[in-house]
C-alpha positions, 0 to 999 in steps of 0.5 A: 540486511539489515534494516538500517542498509535498506532504508539507506538502498530505499533513500529514507530520509532521518526525518521520515524515520522519525516518523516511521518510528512514531508511526510503529508505537502507534500500531504497537498500541493499536494491535491488542485492542483491533490485530491490525497486524499478525502477533507473529509479525508484530517483533518483525514489523521493519522487515514484514511491513514498512520495508515492505510498503517502502518499496512500493511506493518507491517503485513509481514515480511522484503522483498527483494522487495515491489511492491504496485499497483495503488499507487496514493497519495502514500498509502500505496506505500510512506508510505512502503517506509519511514519504510524501509527506517529505518528498512530494508533498503536493501529493493527494494520499486517500485510503478505503476501509470498511471497518470503521475501528480500523479508519479510526485508527488509521485517522489517529496515525496520520494525525500522530504521524503528522501527515495529511492522509484522507481516509473513507470508509466505506466498501470500495466498491460504493466508493465513487471512482477516484481516477487516481495516478496509483493505486495500491492494495495488499494482501487484500484479495486474489488478483483478478478482484484486485484488477477488477477494482482497479478497472473502476479506481485508476485514472486511464494512465494510471498504475497500479501496484500489487505486493503478491507472495510466491504463488503471483504466477498463478493469480496473473495466468488466473487473471488473464482469463478475465482481463487485458493488463499490462504487468512487470513482477518487481522483486521483493527487497524482503522476501525474494520468491515476491514480487511488486505487480506493477500493472497498466492498461487495465481492461476487461478481455 
């Protein structure tokens, strides 16, 4: 399926697509300096990163506070902020990124795309608990580590969204040795062997 077809399937408006194109330009400008995405995936940015992030946003209903951790190149955090700007303007989007240069990039990207995003430049485990409705993280850590972050920063009724690759079942099995949680795997539109793990009810085992 083409990028255009997927954008239509994911119900992305023309205005939102315009903002996404601005974000693409910012990524291409900054990437040679701070390596936000691998050089090999830069040419396939829409499918590998943008569409992949849009489907994370589409995995839940509108919420009040979305927290993205280890935000790096802005996937899915900035994409979430862009979609929310046109669809759920009352939502607070917060990004946590410890790398100062990447934090500067995230703030620049938000400004140039015309969206409101709060960027916190600190370590995830040091930031005060956020009690977010949704917590997301992409390509950050194994599921066991991510659940620790979710336990700290999610509201008791919150949902965590973790895109995972082909080894997701092994990560799930390993994480269940330390945590109790409900997990619903949502098959990725861009990679048939990958999923978005939709996690609720995280508590220590």
